[in-house]
Structures are given as structure tokens and as C-alpha cells.
N, C-alpha and C positions, 0 to 999 in steps of 0.2 A: 747408311750402312758402313760406308768407307770411313766416315768420321769416327764411328764407334770402334772400328778395328784399330785406327791410329791411336785413339785414346787408350785402348786396352794395351797396346804395345808400349806406350809411354808409361802407363801404370806399372807394367811388369818390369820395365827397365828401372823405374824409380824404386820399386820394392826390392829389386835385386841389389841396387846400390846401397840401400838402407841396411839390408841384411849383411852385405859385405863390410860395411862400416861397423856393424854391431858384433861381428864374428870375434874379434879379440876380447871384447868384454864378456861375451858368452863363454868363450873358452876359458878365460881366467876364472869366471864364476864356477864353472864345472870343476876345475882343478882345485879350487879352495874347498868346495863341498866334499870332494873326494878325500882330501887331506883331513878335514875335520872328522869325517865318518870313520876314518882309520884310527885317528888319534884318541877318540873317546871310546873307552871300552864299554861293552854292554853291561857289565856289572855296575857301572856308574848309575845307570837309570834305576836299578832296583834299590840302591841306597838312598836316592833322592825322594822317591815316592813313599809317602807315609801311610797310605790307605785312608787318608782323610778325605771325606766326601767333598769338602769345600776347597781344600788346598790342592788336591791332586789335579783337577782340570786346569787350574790356574798355572801350577808348576809345569804341567805337561805342555800347555800352550806356549809358555815362555821358552822352555827348553827346545821345543819343536821349532819355534820361530828362529832360534839361533842356530840350531843344528842344520836344518834344510836338507831335504832329500828328494827322491823321486818316487812316484807311485809304484813302480815295479818292485823296488826293494822294500817298500813300506809293509807289504803283506808278510814277508818273511820276518822283518824286524819286529812287527807287531806281534806275530806269533811267538817269537822268542821272548819278548817282554812278558806276554801272558804266561808262558811256561815258567818264567822266573818269579811269578807271583805278583806282578804289577797289576793293579785293578783295571778293569775294562774302561772305566771312566778316564783314568789317566792315559791309558794307551790310545784311546780314541781321540782325546784332545791333543795328545802329542802328535799323532800321525796326521790329523787334519791340519794342524799348524805346520808340521814338518813339510807337507806338500804344498800348502797354499800361501803361507807367510814366508817371506824371504828377506831377512835382514842382511844376509850375505849378498844377495842379489840386488839389494836396494840401490846401490850406486849405478849399476848397469841399467836397471829398470828406470831409474830417474832420468838417466841420460837419453833413453829411448822414448819413454812415455811421458816424461815430465815429473818434476819433483812432487807437486801437490797431489797429482793422481796416484803416484806410487805410494806415498805416505798414507793417503786416505784408504787405498786398497788394502794395504798391509794391516792397518788398524782394524778395518772392518773384518778382514779375514781372521785376525786374532780373536776378536769378540765372537765371531761365528763359530770358531773352533771349539770354544767352551760351550756354546749353546748346542751345537751338533752333538758333542759328547754327552751332555746331559740328556738330550732327547733320545739319543741312541740307547743309552742305558735304561731310561724309563720305558721305552718301547719294548726292549728285551726283558725288562724286569729283573735285572741282575745287580741290584745294589748290594 
């Protein structure tokens, strides 16, 4: 029992040190994401999406990957995009990629989790963003 407590304390200390080392990278990433979110106007997205069933999810995923955001603001942002006439297919792929793929966070993620894992995770998330968008629209029947 005592060994388990000692190991747990060591694990907590090690995790705390890792978090402390990662804090500057995390803070820098959050600042870059905030800056990009402010610099790109919402009207940009309505001009980019062409209501093409095949291109919109691809464009949405690519732009979402570059933009990067958080789940809390994605609901508001997605609603605004839908109100401006962007298709549900494009909005869904954009938001899934926006939240799950992070090209901006890639350097920090690579430093913490490893380069190979980070790249593989981002590629998988990008592909799944398109698939999730298509499945969502097919289930809702809103083509």
C-alpha cells in the first residue's frame, strides 16, 4: 500500500513538471488561435463555400484545420455560418476539423506527444471530419 502511495506521488509530481514545461507552448497556441479568429472575418467563409456537395466538405475541413478553435464557440460560429447560407455539409466538416485538427497547435503537440503521433492524429482527424460531415447530413437528410 505504501509503495502505491509513493508511486502515485511521484506520478503527480512528474505530471506537474510536464504541465509546467508545456505551459508556454499552450499559452502561445491559445494566443495564436485567438489572433487568427479575430483577423478572419465571418464573411470570408460565405465567399469560400460554393454549395458544391463534393468540394464543400473538403474546403471546410481544410479551412477548419488551419483556423482552429474550441468547442464552446463552435456552436455560435456554426449557427452564424448556417444563417449566412453556408451548407450544413460545409459547416459540419469545418467545425469538426476546427475542433479536432490543429495545424497551429502541431508544433506544441509534437513536442509533447511526439511528431509521428501528432501528424498521424491530425491526418486521421482531417479525414474523419469529412466522413462525419457526410454521415451527419445523410442521417438528417438535408442535402
